[in-house]
Every structure is written in structure tokens, then in C-alpha cells.
C-alpha angles and dihedrals in degrees: 000000000000095000094046091049091050091049094049096048092043089053090047093052090050091049092051089078102035115120147132131222114274141174092237106099093205093097135015093194106037127064120237092176111111111230096024110144136193137176127209120193119211124216130188126230089280092053092251116145112254102175139287145260119229118199131190133175103233103171137025125180127177117210109180108290091351129083121199122193140176124217123198115214122196121193113213130192127223091280093050095255116144112247098175144347138199142169125231132186135223134185126213113202128156109332098328135079119208127199118217099236093194092063091059090074106045123188096255091053090052090049090055088061089062090245117159122184141052115319121204128184131202134164144088128303119247111252133203117183121215093229106068123175137168113277094022117143117214129208119272120243130212133187124190123192118190121188115198110199097173102247093041142005138214129210127202122191128195118187128185107197144171093026110183139162102232105180148319122260143148118264125191126202132158087276093061144273119303139185104236145184113225113226118192123196139173119221128200122189113191118194133180110271089349103090122218125322108207127195141158130215137198114203125188112208126191125197110247091017110050121205113020100169140359130191120193120201129199126231092277094051097257120136111261101176142352124205122192135184105248102165140010139168141174 
């Protein structure tokens, strides 16, 4: 269960900044263009390919000054075979985009963990403002998942803390060269009888593109995984 939880929330954190340029001015960093697609390739600490994440905007609905969208995320193994998929929602309103944290852990994913019982979520949505600038501190985010199995219960906590825009710099991947903001974050996963799992991430975000690259570090500062934008289309 631990490894699946880590994979899902890592994928969710990556997807939080995945976007493609659009004419809609609601968000600079999230796509509201139906059919927009992007692929991120994942590499381990030795730069060996470990799989990929494929994203597609599958639904867009405008409601007054608010835009709601659905993104489909497919998890692929080293050979390109789909191992899982899910949909998550986000809302663009005013100058802030919010991710629906509940949708990052869908029912079928929970069932794959062998979990039986009532599952309840609480927490705060992950936010990304349109107006980013160096030195800016962003709001923390917390997700709590409680599983009531009748005779006992389990609680999982995921916190995204110390979110800060560190600097601007150019980043190059196989998809091109981009002017990016660098966002740093600390992540804490708390599990029953498992202690805390701490990690840190650096995410490079480009206006009109979204996430270009993300590097995740373990508790001792070593690189755990790197994800890079390798393809996108509208």
C-alpha cells in the first residue's frame, strides 16, 4: 500500500502543474483546451527510464466566471503499457487554480490496495496563482484519508509544505527550451505504524506550457525520480 500511495500522490503532484497554452485567460498554467495532450517521461536516480505519465484534457465547462475541467492521467510502464488510469478535476476561478484533492485517489485505486471499509477524505485543495514571482510563498496543502474498517481504522496524511518560487531560469528537455519559474516544496506522507516519509521536490513551470521538469529528492537529499516533458500537442 505504501508504494502505491507514494506513486499516486507523486503523479498527482506532477499533474498539478501540467498544462498547455490556451486563449482562455483564466489560467496561465492549466489547460482549458479540450483534447490537449502531454507526455512526461520518468527516470530513476541513475537516469534510467522507468515509465511515463500521459495527460489529456477530456472535459471543459464554463460556468460564469468559473471554468471547470477534467484531466485524464494514464500511468505507463517502461514498455509503454498502461498500468493504471484516473481522472482528476480542477477549477479555475479568479486568479487561482485549485486541484480537487479527492479525485487524486479514485475508488478503483483504493480497491487495488485491498482496502475494505468506508473511506473519507478531508483537507485543502492545492492552489497555483496566475501571478507568480520570485520569492513568492504559496499556500500549503494537506490531504487526510481515513479508512474505517469497523473494528479498526487507518489514517493517511499527505502534506505539501514550504512552497516557494525560488528563481527564474531556462530549462531544456527533448520538448524544447523554456523560461521557467522554479517552485520548491516539501512533502510529508504519514502512515499508520510506518512513520513519516519525507521528500522534497523542485518543479520548473513555464507560462503557456505548465510543468516542464520535476526532480524529487528523498529524505537524505538524494535524487529519487526525475520527470520531464517529452511531448505535447493541442
